[in-house]
N, C-alpha and C positions, 0 to 999 in steps of 0.2 A: 363712325356708325355705318353699318351696312345700308346701302341704298335700297329702298323698297318703294316702287312707284305704283303699287296696286291701288286700284280704285276701291271705293267702299263696297261696291257690288262684288268685285273680285274677292275682296277680303271675306265678305259674308258667305259667299259660296264655299270658299275653302274652310271657313270656320265651322259651318254646319256639316261639312263632309268629314272633318278631322276631329271634331269635339263631340264626344258621345255623352258625357255626363259632367256634372259639376264636381270639382275637386273638393276634398275636405279641408276646410279652413276654420280653425278654432281661435286663431289669434293673429296678431300682426306678423309674428315670426313666420307662420305658415304662409301668409300672403307674400311676404318677402321671398321666401324660398320658391314659391310658385313662380313669382316674377322672374327670378334668376333662372330657374329650370326651363322656362318657356322662352327665354331670351328676348323679353319684351323690349329691352333697351336697344336691340338691334333693328327694331322696326322704325319706320318714319313716325314722327310724333302723332299725327292723326290716327294711325293704326294702333299706337300705344294706348291712346285714350279710348278708342272704340273697343279694342279687345279687352283692355283692363276693365272698362265699364261693364261690358257684358259678363265677364267672369266674376266680378266683385260680389261677395256675399252680403255686403251691407254698404250703406251710403258713405261711411268713413273711408272705405277702401275704394269707392268710386272717386272720392276726392283725391286720394293718393294717385290713382290712375291718371286723372286729368292734370294733377300737379306735376307729376314726373314727366308727362308729355310736354307740358309747358316749359319745364326746366331744360329739356333737351332741345326744344325748339329755339329758345332764347340763348342758351349757353351750349352750343354744339361742341365746345372744346372740353367739356367735363368728361372724366373717364367713363368708359362704356359700362363698367361693372357697377352694380349696386344702386343705391338711391342717393340723391343730392337734395339738400334743402337750402332755400334762400332765407338767410337770417337778417332781416332788416329792422324789425320792431325793437324799440328800446323802452325802458321803464321811465315814463315821464312823471310818475307820481313819487318816486323815491330815487332821484338821480345821485344822491349822495352815497347811498349804499350800493346802488346799481348804476354806476356811471356809464355814459354812452361809450361805444367802442371807438378808440383812437388808434391811428396807425402812424408809425414813424419809419420812413425809408432811409436806410443808411447803406449806401453802396449796393451790394448785391442781396441785401436782406430787408425784410419788413418786420417790424416789431408791433405786436397787437396787445392792447390793454383795454379792458372794459367789458361790457356785457351786452347780450342780446336777449330780449325777454320772451321770444317765442320761436321755437324750432319745431317744425312738423316732422313726424316719424322719428322723434328724438332717440328712441331706443333701438332703432334699426338703421338709421341713416349712416352713410359711409363718408359723405363729404358735405361741407358747408360752403356756400358762397355768402360771405358776410359783407355788409356795407360798413364803411368806417370813414372818419374824417381825420385830418391832421390839424396841427395847431393853426394853420392858415385857413381852416374851414374848407379845404379842398376834399372832394369825395373820391373814394376808391372802392372797388369791389375786389375781394381777395378769396381765392379758392383754398380751403383748408381741409386737411384730412381730419376725421373725427378723433383719431388717436394722436393728434398733434400734441406735443409736449407743451404744457402751459394752458391747455384747454380743459375745463372741467364742465361736464354736462350734468344737469339735474333734471328731474321729470315731475310734472304735475301728477298728483295722486288720482284725482277724480275730475277730469274736465267735464263740463256740462254739455259740450257740443262736440260731436264726432268723437265720442268717448272711446271707441275701439281703436283710435289712432293715438299713439303716444305723442305727447306734446311737452317740450322741455325748455330749459333755460341754459344759456351758454355764458360762461365766465372765462375771460382770457386774462392771463397774468404772465407778462413777459413771454408771450408766445412768439417765436421767431420762425418765419417762413421765408422761402426763397423769393426774390423779387419777381421771378417768372410766374409766380402765383397770381399776379395782378391780372384782373379781367379787363381787357381793353374796351373802351367805349362806355357810354352811359346807357345802361340797359335796364335800369329799374323800371322806368315807365313802360318800356316795351313788355317787360314781364307782367306788369300789372294789367295791361290790356290783353295779353295772351292767356294769362291764367284763367280768366273767366271763360274764354272761348273753348279751351281744351277741357275744362271741367264740365261745361255744358254739353260738349260732345260726349264725354264719358257718361254723363247722366242720361242722355238720349239713348246710348247703348244699353244702359242698365234698365231703363223703362221699357225699351223695345223688347229686351229679353224677358222681363217680368210679364209683359202683356201678351206674349206670343201664344200661350196655352189657351187662355180663356177670353181674350179680348183682341181678336185678330185685326179688327178695323182700327183700334187704337194703336196697336203695334205698327200697323202700316203708316199711320200718321207720325209716330216717333221715328220710324225709319226714314221717312222723307225729311223730317227736321234734322236728323243726324246727318243726312247727306248734305244738307245746306251748311250745317256747322263744319262738316268735314271740308267743304270747299273753301270756307273763309278762314279756317283755323290757322293756316300758315301765311296768310296775307296781312302784313302789318299795316297796310294802308286802307283796310276795309272801313267804310264810313260808319260812324256810330249809329246813324239812323238805320242802317241795315241790321246792325246788331240789336237795336231796339225792336225791330220787327221780329227777329228770331226769338228774342226774349218774350215778346208778347205771345207768340205761338207756344213757346214752352210753358209759360205760366198757365195758359188755357188748357193744354194737354195734361199738365200736372193736376189741375183742379179736377178734370175728368177722372184721371187715374185715382186720385184720393177718394172721390165719391163712389167709384164703382169697384174698387178693389178691397180685399180683406187685408188692410194694413196692419191688423193686429198680429199677423205672423211675421212682420218685418221688425227685426231688432232695432230698438232705439228710434223708431219711426217718428214719434212725437217731437223729439228734440232735433234729430238729424235732418228731417225733411226741410228744415230752414235753409239747407244748402241750396235748394232749388232757387230760392228768391234772394240769396245773399248778395248777388251782384246786380239784381234787377233795378233797384232804386238808383244806383249810380249810372247804369247804362241809360235808363229812361231820362234821367235829369240832364245828362250830357246831350242826349239826342234832342231834347226840347229847347236847347239854346238856339237863338236865331241864326248863329253862324253856321249851324249844321243843317239848316232848312233851305 
């Protein structure tokens, strides 16, 4: 990934100098092609989230912006092109028909069999990082190309949340990948912590852009909050109490935006605005534990 040490202020100055209008985006495919044409993957993850959030036409694509930024922060070894999804969820309700993903390592190859129940951007994604266990309950993360032989993708017809983003199901049947596809280290917890920070940063960028025209004071508050998320987004040691304070500010600004803006013009607002509070309960509950005080 190309190094980019721009501060958020540097980025915003360049953004408004070089971006004159919103691009036309009718579907996820348009968003993907914009992403590739702008070379967002070559930016540092905070800039990916901020630019993607500001340019996103809806909250589903704000999620994608933050999600892709988090993926590139936690997994810098993924290929520079395209989108990558972390497939960790499994079907706990019907494990007989949809068994958990198992891996078997044999010399220089890894064999994958089983399923993953949720894949983000499933119609557009280029790579998956899947979590799997072997017969000894040892965990592994494996990088897989979406066109991997033995991998079958299907897609939900009408998701009720973030409906503009495709969401799918992955089934592996005797899929054999090179052992070099193993991702070193246990990074699932790191991703779970990073995902919320980058998505919140992308949301701040989106709210900032939405507020600029008619709510300059609110836009200024979102810009300040974005700067704070920007500064903590790449720090894996940030205390959860700090994140809880940022979340409290975001929830307050979101409430103001919701009450003072014409949200009827925002596609899928009623269902997708839950993205703002999706991580809030977990952050606040962890911060409330005595060990964090």
